[in-house]
mmCIF file of the C-alpha atoms, coordinates in Angstrom:
data_MODEL
# 
_entry.id   MODEL 
# 
loop_
_atom_site.group_PDB 
_atom_site.id 
_atom_site.type_symbol 
_atom_site.label_atom_id 
_atom_site.label_alt_id 
_atom_site.label_comp_id 
_atom_site.label_asym_id 
_atom_site.label_entity_id 
_atom_site.label_seq_id 
_atom_site.pdbx_PDB_ins_code 
_atom_site.Cartn_x 
_atom_site.Cartn_y 
_atom_site.Cartn_z 
_atom_site.occupancy 
_atom_site.B_iso_or_equiv 
_atom_site.pdbx_formal_charge 
_atom_site.auth_seq_id 
_atom_site.auth_comp_id 
_atom_site.auth_asym_id 
_atom_site.auth_atom_id 
_atom_site.pdbx_PDB_model_num 
ATOM 1   C CA . UNK A 1 1   ? 7.381   6.420   -14.309 1.00 0.00 ? 1   UNK A CA 1 
ATOM 2   C CA . UNK A 1 2   ? 5.939   5.347   -17.663 1.00 0.00 ? 2   UNK A CA 1 
ATOM 3   C CA . UNK A 1 3   ? 8.155   2.232   -17.735 1.00 0.00 ? 3   UNK A CA 1 
ATOM 4   C CA . UNK A 1 4   ? 7.014   1.270   -14.208 1.00 0.00 ? 4   UNK A CA 1 
ATOM 5   C CA . UNK A 1 5   ? 3.387   1.714   -15.279 1.00 0.00 ? 5   UNK A CA 1 
ATOM 6   C CA . UNK A 1 6   ? 3.842   -0.485  -18.363 1.00 0.00 ? 6   UNK A CA 1 
ATOM 7   C CA . UNK A 1 7   ? 5.589   -3.184  -16.280 1.00 0.00 ? 7   UNK A CA 1 
ATOM 8   C CA . UNK A 1 8   ? 2.792   -3.211  -13.712 1.00 0.00 ? 8   UNK A CA 1 
ATOM 9   C CA . UNK A 1 9   ? 0.082   -3.380  -16.366 1.00 0.00 ? 9   UNK A CA 1 
ATOM 10  C CA . UNK A 1 10  ? 1.916   -6.180  -18.200 1.00 0.00 ? 10  UNK A CA 1 
ATOM 11  C CA . UNK A 1 11  ? 2.177   -8.269  -15.023 1.00 0.00 ? 11  UNK A CA 1 
ATOM 12  C CA . UNK A 1 12  ? -1.505  -7.738  -14.238 1.00 0.00 ? 12  UNK A CA 1 
ATOM 13  C CA . UNK A 1 13  ? -2.545  -8.640  -17.791 1.00 0.00 ? 13  UNK A CA 1 
ATOM 14  C CA . UNK A 1 14  ? -0.393  -11.787 -17.819 1.00 0.00 ? 14  UNK A CA 1 
ATOM 15  C CA . UNK A 1 15  ? -1.856  -13.027 -14.530 1.00 0.00 ? 15  UNK A CA 1 
ATOM 16  C CA . UNK A 1 16  ? -5.376  -12.336 -15.778 1.00 0.00 ? 16  UNK A CA 1 
ATOM 17  C CA . UNK A 1 17  ? -4.780  -14.285 -19.009 1.00 0.00 ? 17  UNK A CA 1 
ATOM 18  C CA . UNK A 1 18  ? -3.399  -17.294 -17.121 1.00 0.00 ? 18  UNK A CA 1 
ATOM 19  C CA . UNK A 1 19  ? -6.320  -17.510 -14.714 1.00 0.00 ? 19  UNK A CA 1 
ATOM 20  C CA . UNK A 1 20  ? -9.045  -16.880 -17.294 1.00 0.00 ? 20  UNK A CA 1 
ATOM 21  C CA . UNK A 1 21  ? -7.564  -19.633 -19.491 1.00 0.00 ? 21  UNK A CA 1 
ATOM 22  C CA . UNK A 1 22  ? -8.349  -22.244 -16.837 1.00 0.00 ? 22  UNK A CA 1 
ATOM 23  C CA . UNK A 1 23  ? -11.354 -24.437 -17.710 1.00 0.00 ? 23  UNK A CA 1 
ATOM 24  C CA . UNK A 1 24  ? -13.107 -24.081 -14.348 1.00 0.00 ? 24  UNK A CA 1 
ATOM 25  C CA . UNK A 1 25  ? -14.323 -20.642 -13.292 1.00 0.00 ? 25  UNK A CA 1 
ATOM 26  C CA . UNK A 1 26  ? -13.942 -19.952 -9.581  1.00 0.00 ? 26  UNK A CA 1 
ATOM 27  C CA . UNK A 1 27  ? -15.678 -17.385 -7.419  1.00 0.00 ? 27  UNK A CA 1 
ATOM 28  C CA . UNK A 1 28  ? -14.819 -15.617 -4.168  1.00 0.00 ? 28  UNK A CA 1 
ATOM 29  C CA . UNK A 1 29  ? -15.783 -18.695 -2.106  1.00 0.00 ? 29  UNK A CA 1 
ATOM 30  C CA . UNK A 1 30  ? -13.475 -21.130 -3.929  1.00 0.00 ? 30  UNK A CA 1 
ATOM 31  C CA . UNK A 1 31  ? -10.430 -22.697 -2.295  1.00 0.00 ? 31  UNK A CA 1 
ATOM 32  C CA . UNK A 1 32  ? -8.131  -20.993 -4.798  1.00 0.00 ? 32  UNK A CA 1 
ATOM 33  C CA . UNK A 1 33  ? -9.236  -17.801 -6.531  1.00 0.00 ? 33  UNK A CA 1 
ATOM 34  C CA . UNK A 1 34  ? -7.962  -14.528 -7.947  1.00 0.00 ? 34  UNK A CA 1 
ATOM 35  C CA . UNK A 1 35  ? -9.545  -11.107 -7.822  1.00 0.00 ? 35  UNK A CA 1 
ATOM 36  C CA . UNK A 1 36  ? -8.789  -8.020  -9.898  1.00 0.00 ? 36  UNK A CA 1 
ATOM 37  C CA . UNK A 1 37  ? -10.156 -4.585  -9.226  1.00 0.00 ? 37  UNK A CA 1 
ATOM 38  C CA . UNK A 1 38  ? -9.554  -0.955  -8.447  1.00 0.00 ? 38  UNK A CA 1 
ATOM 39  C CA . UNK A 1 39  ? -10.142 1.403   -5.561  1.00 0.00 ? 39  UNK A CA 1 
ATOM 40  C CA . UNK A 1 40  ? -10.159 5.088   -4.664  1.00 0.00 ? 40  UNK A CA 1 
ATOM 41  C CA . UNK A 1 41  ? -9.531  6.670   -1.316  1.00 0.00 ? 41  UNK A CA 1 
ATOM 42  C CA . UNK A 1 42  ? -7.725  9.220   0.775   1.00 0.00 ? 42  UNK A CA 1 
ATOM 43  C CA . UNK A 1 43  ? -4.343  9.202   2.501   1.00 0.00 ? 43  UNK A CA 1 
ATOM 44  C CA . UNK A 1 44  ? -3.679  11.459  5.494   1.00 0.00 ? 44  UNK A CA 1 
ATOM 45  C CA . UNK A 1 45  ? 0.006   12.033  6.233   1.00 0.00 ? 45  UNK A CA 1 
ATOM 46  C CA . UNK A 1 46  ? 1.863   13.962  8.953   1.00 0.00 ? 46  UNK A CA 1 
ATOM 47  C CA . UNK A 1 47  ? 5.428   14.939  8.102   1.00 0.00 ? 47  UNK A CA 1 
ATOM 48  C CA . UNK A 1 48  ? 8.271   15.442  10.552  1.00 0.00 ? 48  UNK A CA 1 
ATOM 49  C CA . UNK A 1 49  ? 7.901   19.205  10.031  1.00 0.00 ? 49  UNK A CA 1 
ATOM 50  C CA . UNK A 1 50  ? 4.501   19.035  11.715  1.00 0.00 ? 50  UNK A CA 1 
ATOM 51  C CA . UNK A 1 51  ? 2.537   19.694  8.518   1.00 0.00 ? 51  UNK A CA 1 
ATOM 52  C CA . UNK A 1 52  ? -0.396  17.375  7.768   1.00 0.00 ? 52  UNK A CA 1 
ATOM 53  C CA . UNK A 1 53  ? -1.401  16.722  4.157   1.00 0.00 ? 53  UNK A CA 1 
ATOM 54  C CA . UNK A 1 54  ? -4.284  14.876  2.516   1.00 0.00 ? 54  UNK A CA 1 
ATOM 55  C CA . UNK A 1 55  ? -4.017  13.261  -0.893  1.00 0.00 ? 55  UNK A CA 1 
ATOM 56  C CA . UNK A 1 56  ? -6.353  11.294  -3.156  1.00 0.00 ? 56  UNK A CA 1 
ATOM 57  C CA . UNK A 1 57  ? -5.389  7.704   -3.985  1.00 0.00 ? 57  UNK A CA 1 
ATOM 58  C CA . UNK A 1 58  ? -6.328  5.552   -6.955  1.00 0.00 ? 58  UNK A CA 1 
ATOM 59  C CA . UNK A 1 59  ? -5.034  1.972   -7.030  1.00 0.00 ? 59  UNK A CA 1 
ATOM 60  C CA . UNK A 1 60  ? -5.264  -1.102  -9.218  1.00 0.00 ? 60  UNK A CA 1 
ATOM 61  C CA . UNK A 1 61  ? -5.311  -4.372  -7.297  1.00 0.00 ? 61  UNK A CA 1 
ATOM 62  C CA . UNK A 1 62  ? -4.530  -8.042  -7.866  1.00 0.00 ? 62  UNK A CA 1 
ATOM 63  C CA . UNK A 1 63  ? -5.461  -10.482 -5.068  1.00 0.00 ? 63  UNK A CA 1 
ATOM 64  C CA . UNK A 1 64  ? -4.529  -14.179 -4.893  1.00 0.00 ? 64  UNK A CA 1 
ATOM 65  C CA . UNK A 1 65  ? -6.541  -16.042 -2.248  1.00 0.00 ? 65  UNK A CA 1 
ATOM 66  C CA . UNK A 1 66  ? -5.859  -19.549 -0.930  1.00 0.00 ? 66  UNK A CA 1 
ATOM 67  C CA . UNK A 1 67  ? -7.777  -21.909 1.367   1.00 0.00 ? 67  UNK A CA 1 
ATOM 68  C CA . UNK A 1 68  ? -10.332 -19.140 2.026   1.00 0.00 ? 68  UNK A CA 1 
ATOM 69  C CA . UNK A 1 69  ? -8.133  -17.806 4.852   1.00 0.00 ? 69  UNK A CA 1 
ATOM 70  C CA . UNK A 1 70  ? -4.915  -16.522 3.257   1.00 0.00 ? 70  UNK A CA 1 
ATOM 71  C CA . UNK A 1 71  ? -4.289  -14.034 0.470   1.00 0.00 ? 71  UNK A CA 1 
ATOM 72  C CA . UNK A 1 72  ? -1.618  -11.867 -1.125  1.00 0.00 ? 72  UNK A CA 1 
ATOM 73  C CA . UNK A 1 73  ? -2.303  -8.412  -2.529  1.00 0.00 ? 73  UNK A CA 1 
ATOM 74  C CA . UNK A 1 74  ? -0.397  -6.475  -5.163  1.00 0.00 ? 74  UNK A CA 1 
ATOM 75  C CA . UNK A 1 75  ? -1.359  -2.804  -5.557  1.00 0.00 ? 75  UNK A CA 1 
ATOM 76  C CA . UNK A 1 76  ? -0.230  -0.206  -8.073  1.00 0.00 ? 76  UNK A CA 1 
ATOM 77  C CA . UNK A 1 77  ? -0.866  3.438   -7.174  1.00 0.00 ? 77  UNK A CA 1 
ATOM 78  C CA . UNK A 1 78  ? -2.107  4.980   -10.426 1.00 0.00 ? 78  UNK A CA 1 
ATOM 79  C CA . UNK A 1 79  ? -2.204  8.461   -8.879  1.00 0.00 ? 79  UNK A CA 1 
ATOM 80  C CA . UNK A 1 80  ? 1.520   8.251   -8.054  1.00 0.00 ? 80  UNK A CA 1 
ATOM 81  C CA . UNK A 1 81  ? 3.298   8.689   -4.740  1.00 0.00 ? 81  UNK A CA 1 
ATOM 82  C CA . UNK A 1 82  ? 3.537   12.074  -3.047  1.00 0.00 ? 82  UNK A CA 1 
ATOM 83  C CA . UNK A 1 83  ? 6.027   13.414  -0.500  1.00 0.00 ? 83  UNK A CA 1 
ATOM 84  C CA . UNK A 1 84  ? 5.325   15.534  2.569   1.00 0.00 ? 84  UNK A CA 1 
ATOM 85  C CA . UNK A 1 85  ? 7.440   17.214  5.236   1.00 0.00 ? 85  UNK A CA 1 
ATOM 86  C CA . UNK A 1 86  ? 11.137  16.577  4.638   1.00 0.00 ? 86  UNK A CA 1 
ATOM 87  C CA . UNK A 1 87  ? 10.501  14.021  1.929   1.00 0.00 ? 87  UNK A CA 1 
ATOM 88  C CA . UNK A 1 88  ? 8.419   11.339  3.654   1.00 0.00 ? 88  UNK A CA 1 
ATOM 89  C CA . UNK A 1 89  ? 6.682   9.068   1.135   1.00 0.00 ? 89  UNK A CA 1 
ATOM 90  C CA . UNK A 1 90  ? 3.616   7.357   2.618   1.00 0.00 ? 90  UNK A CA 1 
ATOM 91  C CA . UNK A 1 91  ? 1.469   6.285   -0.362  1.00 0.00 ? 91  UNK A CA 1 
ATOM 92  C CA . UNK A 1 92  ? 4.090   4.367   -2.385  1.00 0.00 ? 92  UNK A CA 1 
ATOM 93  C CA . UNK A 1 93  ? 3.803   3.473   -6.065  1.00 0.00 ? 93  UNK A CA 1 
ATOM 94  C CA . UNK A 1 94  ? 3.796   -0.269  -5.305  1.00 0.00 ? 94  UNK A CA 1 
ATOM 95  C CA . UNK A 1 95  ? 2.455   -2.212  -2.318  1.00 0.00 ? 95  UNK A CA 1 
ATOM 96  C CA . UNK A 1 96  ? 2.634   -5.910  -1.448  1.00 0.00 ? 96  UNK A CA 1 
ATOM 97  C CA . UNK A 1 97  ? 0.495   -7.251  1.411   1.00 0.00 ? 97  UNK A CA 1 
ATOM 98  C CA . UNK A 1 98  ? -0.251  -10.496 3.227   1.00 0.00 ? 98  UNK A CA 1 
ATOM 99  C CA . UNK A 1 99  ? -3.864  -10.999 4.309   1.00 0.00 ? 99  UNK A CA 1 
ATOM 100 C CA . UNK A 1 100 ? -5.429  -13.203 6.966   1.00 0.00 ? 100 UNK A CA 1 
ATOM 101 C CA . UNK A 1 101 ? -9.214  -13.656 6.788   1.00 0.00 ? 101 UNK A CA 1 
ATOM 102 C CA . UNK A 1 102 ? -10.409 -13.836 10.394  1.00 0.00 ? 102 UNK A CA 1 
ATOM 103 C CA . UNK A 1 103 ? -14.122 -13.901 9.485   1.00 0.00 ? 103 UNK A CA 1 
ATOM 104 C CA . UNK A 1 104 ? -14.479 -15.707 6.121   1.00 0.00 ? 104 UNK A CA 1 
ATOM 105 C CA . UNK A 1 105 ? -18.125 -16.176 5.102   1.00 0.00 ? 105 UNK A CA 1 
ATOM 106 C CA . UNK A 1 106 ? -19.948 -16.371 1.779   1.00 0.00 ? 106 UNK A CA 1 
ATOM 107 C CA . UNK A 1 107 ? -21.707 -13.034 2.404   1.00 0.00 ? 107 UNK A CA 1 
ATOM 108 C CA . UNK A 1 108 ? -19.131 -10.810 4.094   1.00 0.00 ? 108 UNK A CA 1 
ATOM 109 C CA . UNK A 1 109 ? -15.508 -11.293 5.182   1.00 0.00 ? 109 UNK A CA 1 
ATOM 110 C CA . UNK A 1 110 ? -13.215 -9.437  7.563   1.00 0.00 ? 110 UNK A CA 1 
ATOM 111 C CA . UNK A 1 111 ? -9.441  -9.616  7.145   1.00 0.00 ? 111 UNK A CA 1 
ATOM 112 C CA . UNK A 1 112 ? -6.200  -8.264  8.580   1.00 0.00 ? 112 UNK A CA 1 
ATOM 113 C CA . UNK A 1 113 ? -3.564  -6.863  6.228   1.00 0.00 ? 113 UNK A CA 1 
ATOM 114 C CA . UNK A 1 114 ? 0.127   -5.973  6.598   1.00 0.00 ? 114 UNK A CA 1 
ATOM 115 C CA . UNK A 1 115 ? 2.952   -5.390  4.160   1.00 0.00 ? 115 UNK A CA 1 
ATOM 116 C CA . UNK A 1 116 ? 5.472   -3.077  2.558   1.00 0.00 ? 116 UNK A CA 1 
ATOM 117 C CA . UNK A 1 117 ? 5.623   -0.667  -0.344  1.00 0.00 ? 117 UNK A CA 1 
ATOM 118 C CA . UNK A 1 118 ? 8.199   1.152   -2.428  1.00 0.00 ? 118 UNK A CA 1 
ATOM 119 C CA . UNK A 1 119 ? 8.814   3.602   -5.231  1.00 0.00 ? 119 UNK A CA 1 
ATOM 120 C CA . UNK A 1 120 ? 9.832   0.670   -7.466  1.00 0.00 ? 120 UNK A CA 1 
ATOM 121 C CA . UNK A 1 121 ? 9.248   -3.070  -7.338  1.00 0.00 ? 121 UNK A CA 1 
ATOM 122 C CA . UNK A 1 122 ? 12.920  -3.455  -6.469  1.00 0.00 ? 122 UNK A CA 1 
ATOM 123 C CA . UNK A 1 123 ? 12.416  -1.373  -3.311  1.00 0.00 ? 123 UNK A CA 1 
ATOM 124 C CA . UNK A 1 124 ? 9.609   -3.684  -2.212  1.00 0.00 ? 124 UNK A CA 1 
ATOM 125 C CA . UNK A 1 125 ? 11.762  -6.814  -2.433  1.00 0.00 ? 125 UNK A CA 1 
ATOM 126 C CA . UNK A 1 126 ? 15.213  -5.565  -1.394  1.00 0.00 ? 126 UNK A CA 1 
ATOM 127 C CA . UNK A 1 127 ? 16.564  -6.050  2.125   1.00 0.00 ? 127 UNK A CA 1 
ATOM 128 C CA . UNK A 1 128 ? 17.001  -2.371  3.005   1.00 0.00 ? 128 UNK A CA 1 
ATOM 129 C CA . UNK A 1 129 ? 14.126  -1.468  5.331   1.00 0.00 ? 129 UNK A CA 1 
ATOM 130 C CA . UNK A 1 130 ? 14.804  2.266   4.881   1.00 0.00 ? 130 UNK A CA 1 
ATOM 131 C CA . UNK A 1 131 ? 13.717  2.023   1.217   1.00 0.00 ? 131 UNK A CA 1 
ATOM 132 C CA . UNK A 1 132 ? 10.264  0.737   2.148   1.00 0.00 ? 132 UNK A CA 1 
ATOM 133 C CA . UNK A 1 133 ? 7.013   2.155   3.392   1.00 0.00 ? 133 UNK A CA 1 
ATOM 134 C CA . UNK A 1 134 ? 4.995   -0.058  5.738   1.00 0.00 ? 134 UNK A CA 1 
ATOM 135 C CA . UNK A 1 135 ? 1.283   -0.509  6.301   1.00 0.00 ? 135 UNK A CA 1 
ATOM 136 C CA . UNK A 1 136 ? -1.062  -2.523  8.466   1.00 0.00 ? 136 UNK A CA 1 
ATOM 137 C CA . UNK A 1 137 ? -4.756  -2.580  9.250   1.00 0.00 ? 137 UNK A CA 1 
ATOM 138 C CA . UNK A 1 138 ? -8.009  -4.291  8.361   1.00 0.00 ? 138 UNK A CA 1 
ATOM 139 C CA . UNK A 1 139 ? -10.440 -4.639  5.504   1.00 0.00 ? 139 UNK A CA 1 
ATOM 140 C CA . UNK A 1 140 ? -13.997 -5.721  4.792   1.00 0.00 ? 140 UNK A CA 1 
ATOM 141 C CA . UNK A 1 141 ? -15.417 -7.467  1.723   1.00 0.00 ? 141 UNK A CA 1 
ATOM 142 C CA . UNK A 1 142 ? -19.136 -7.559  0.923   1.00 0.00 ? 142 UNK A CA 1 
ATOM 143 C CA . UNK A 1 143 ? -19.977 -10.052 -1.825  1.00 0.00 ? 143 UNK A CA 1 
ATOM 144 C CA . UNK A 1 144 ? -22.450 -9.286  -4.585  1.00 0.00 ? 144 UNK A CA 1 
ATOM 145 C CA . UNK A 1 145 ? -23.273 -12.704 -6.017  1.00 0.00 ? 145 UNK A CA 1 
ATOM 146 C CA . UNK A 1 146 ? -20.493 -15.167 -6.717  1.00 0.00 ? 146 UNK A CA 1 
ATOM 147 C CA . UNK A 1 147 ? -17.912 -12.962 -8.396  1.00 0.00 ? 147 UNK A CA 1 
ATOM 148 C CA . UNK A 1 148 ? -18.198 -9.293  -7.426  1.00 0.00 ? 148 UNK A CA 1 
ATOM 149 C CA . UNK A 1 149 ? -17.150 -7.819  -4.096  1.00 0.00 ? 149 UNK A CA 1 
ATOM 150 C CA . UNK A 1 150 ? -17.139 -4.346  -2.583  1.00 0.00 ? 150 UNK A CA 1 
ATOM 151 C CA . UNK A 1 151 ? -13.931 -3.836  -0.640  1.00 0.00 ? 151 UNK A CA 1 
ATOM 152 C CA . UNK A 1 152 ? -13.331 -1.290  2.140   1.00 0.00 ? 152 UNK A CA 1 
ATOM 153 C CA . UNK A 1 153 ? -9.913  -0.975  3.778   1.00 0.00 ? 153 UNK A CA 1 
ATOM 154 C CA . UNK A 1 154 ? -8.250  1.091   6.498   1.00 0.00 ? 154 UNK A CA 1 
ATOM 155 C CA . UNK A 1 155 ? -4.461  0.986   6.913   1.00 0.00 ? 155 UNK A CA 1 
ATOM 156 C CA . UNK A 1 156 ? -1.990  2.807   9.149   1.00 0.00 ? 156 UNK A CA 1 
ATOM 157 C CA . UNK A 1 157 ? 1.101   3.763   7.149   1.00 0.00 ? 157 UNK A CA 1 
ATOM 158 C CA . UNK A 1 158 ? 4.789   4.458   7.846   1.00 0.00 ? 158 UNK A CA 1 
ATOM 159 C CA . UNK A 1 159 ? 6.891   6.271   5.193   1.00 0.00 ? 159 UNK A CA 1 
ATOM 160 C CA . UNK A 1 160 ? 10.081  5.369   3.367   1.00 0.00 ? 160 UNK A CA 1 
ATOM 161 C CA . UNK A 1 161 ? 12.631  6.911   5.731   1.00 0.00 ? 161 UNK A CA 1 
ATOM 162 C CA . UNK A 1 162 ? 15.491  6.732   3.209   1.00 0.00 ? 162 UNK A CA 1 
ATOM 163 C CA . UNK A 1 163 ? 13.917  9.683   1.372   1.00 0.00 ? 163 UNK A CA 1 
ATOM 164 C CA . UNK A 1 164 ? 13.841  11.955  4.415   1.00 0.00 ? 164 UNK A CA 1 
ATOM 165 C CA . UNK A 1 165 ? 16.465  14.682  4.161   1.00 0.00 ? 165 UNK A CA 1 
ATOM 166 C CA . UNK A 1 166 ? 16.117  15.987  7.717   1.00 0.00 ? 166 UNK A CA 1 
ATOM 167 C CA . UNK A 1 167 ? 13.947  14.719  10.545  1.00 0.00 ? 167 UNK A CA 1 
ATOM 168 C CA . UNK A 1 168 ? 12.591  16.598  13.552  1.00 0.00 ? 168 UNK A CA 1 
ATOM 169 C CA . UNK A 1 169 ? 14.876  19.667  13.276  1.00 0.00 ? 169 UNK A CA 1 
ATOM 170 C CA . UNK A 1 170 ? 15.838  21.834  10.275  1.00 0.00 ? 170 UNK A CA 1 
ATOM 171 C CA . UNK A 1 171 ? 19.504  22.457  9.569   1.00 0.00 ? 171 UNK A CA 1 
ATOM 172 C CA . UNK A 1 172 ? 20.847  25.816  10.758  1.00 0.00 ? 172 UNK A CA 1 
ATOM 173 C CA . UNK A 1 173 ? 23.911  27.879  9.910   1.00 0.00 ? 173 UNK A CA 1 
ATOM 174 C CA . UNK A 1 174 ? 26.078  28.784  12.932  1.00 0.00 ? 174 UNK A CA 1 
ATOM 175 C CA . UNK A 1 175 ? 28.020  32.006  13.584  1.00 0.00 ? 175 UNK A CA 1 
ATOM 176 C CA . UNK A 1 176 ? 30.959  30.861  11.428  1.00 0.00 ? 176 UNK A CA 1 
ATOM 177 C CA . UNK A 1 177 ? 28.745  30.308  8.414   1.00 0.00 ? 177 UNK A CA 1 
ATOM 178 C CA . UNK A 1 178 ? 28.994  26.512  8.632   1.00 0.00 ? 178 UNK A CA 1 
ATOM 179 C CA . UNK A 1 179 ? 26.012  24.190  8.750   1.00 0.00 ? 179 UNK A CA 1 
ATOM 180 C CA . UNK A 1 180 ? 25.239  23.013  12.273  1.00 0.00 ? 180 UNK A CA 1 
ATOM 181 C CA . UNK A 1 181 ? 24.498  19.289  12.050  1.00 0.00 ? 181 UNK A CA 1 
ATOM 182 C CA . UNK A 1 182 ? 23.936  18.803  15.788  1.00 0.00 ? 182 UNK A CA 1 
ATOM 183 C CA . UNK A 1 183 ? 20.171  19.100  15.448  1.00 0.00 ? 183 UNK A CA 1 
ATOM 184 C CA . UNK A 1 184 ? 19.922  16.674  12.541  1.00 0.00 ? 184 UNK A CA 1 
ATOM 185 C CA . UNK A 1 185 ? 18.414  13.330  13.513  1.00 0.00 ? 185 UNK A CA 1 
ATOM 186 C CA . UNK A 1 186 ? 18.189  10.073  11.614  1.00 0.00 ? 186 UNK A CA 1 
ATOM 187 C CA . UNK A 1 187 ? 14.548  8.998   11.613  1.00 0.00 ? 187 UNK A CA 1 
ATOM 188 C CA . UNK A 1 188 ? 13.319  5.556   12.508  1.00 0.00 ? 188 UNK A CA 1 
ATOM 189 C CA . UNK A 1 189 ? 10.157  3.962   11.041  1.00 0.00 ? 189 UNK A CA 1 
ATOM 190 C CA . UNK A 1 190 ? 8.699   3.704   14.558  1.00 0.00 ? 190 UNK A CA 1 
ATOM 191 C CA . UNK A 1 191 ? 8.773   7.516   14.817  1.00 0.00 ? 191 UNK A CA 1 
ATOM 192 C CA . UNK A 1 192 ? 5.832   7.616   12.415  1.00 0.00 ? 192 UNK A CA 1 
ATOM 193 C CA . UNK A 1 193 ? 3.489   5.064   13.992  1.00 0.00 ? 193 UNK A CA 1 
ATOM 194 C CA . UNK A 1 194 ? 0.515   7.314   14.596  1.00 0.00 ? 194 UNK A CA 1 
ATOM 195 C CA . UNK A 1 195 ? -3.218  7.464   14.062  1.00 0.00 ? 195 UNK A CA 1 
ATOM 196 C CA . UNK A 1 196 ? -2.578  10.594  12.002  1.00 0.00 ? 196 UNK A CA 1 
ATOM 197 C CA . UNK A 1 197 ? -0.889  8.558   9.249   1.00 0.00 ? 197 UNK A CA 1 
ATOM 198 C CA . UNK A 1 198 ? -3.407  6.379   7.449   1.00 0.00 ? 198 UNK A CA 1 
ATOM 199 C CA . UNK A 1 199 ? -5.103  5.591   4.182   1.00 0.00 ? 199 UNK A CA 1 
ATOM 200 C CA . UNK A 1 200 ? -8.725  4.578   3.679   1.00 0.00 ? 200 UNK A CA 1 
ATOM 201 C CA . UNK A 1 201 ? -10.123 3.224   0.421   1.00 0.00 ? 201 UNK A CA 1 
ATOM 202 C CA . UNK A 1 202 ? -13.258 1.811   -1.188  1.00 0.00 ? 202 UNK A CA 1 
ATOM 203 C CA . UNK A 1 203 ? -13.143 -0.417  -4.264  1.00 0.00 ? 203 UNK A CA 1 
ATOM 204 C CA . UNK A 1 204 ? -14.770 -3.024  -6.454  1.00 0.00 ? 204 UNK A CA 1 
ATOM 205 C CA . UNK A 1 205 ? -13.233 -6.437  -7.173  1.00 0.00 ? 205 UNK A CA 1 
ATOM 206 C CA . UNK A 1 206 ? -14.080 -9.315  -9.522  1.00 0.00 ? 206 UNK A CA 1 
ATOM 207 C CA . UNK A 1 207 ? -13.136 -12.872 -8.465  1.00 0.00 ? 207 UNK A CA 1 
ATOM 208 C CA . UNK A 1 208 ? -12.553 -15.720 -10.902 1.00 0.00 ? 208 UNK A CA 1 
# 
């Protein structure tokens, strides 16, 4: 965990140094800009055992924005991921998102966001969908001058199904003393698409 934290902080620091070394300072309304910030929020998660849990989130964020319409987000969950139910992980340690600004103005902007997360950066980029959590939703930015922005975001989330030990039905021992696997079911990410699984956050960002 500590090594993942150091790696994430090193990447964020390196990107910040590169952009701040440029001679021209950009703001949120520039054609190419970068924003760094942090946010806090709540994640509500319903496990396959029917139990609903709430957890507090705290994330650090790096946003690269291009042509005023497109952006990529990298988020690191400082609070750390938590499991519910049979091991479902909704709020992953790392998240990568693609953003489309559908209402880009100099005062307030509305965007759509979708992406994947994972316990490690390797999980985010590998080809195994079961190792990923997924998210999608919308966000709002309100600009305070040229560089600061208040960011509010609401995302529906789907957990990393590879971590789920049993889905839908617990394992039972039959009359012979053997485990009855007939009730075990392999979960699918679509099983968790629900309004009960979401995360909402509020943060502050600085663009340059």
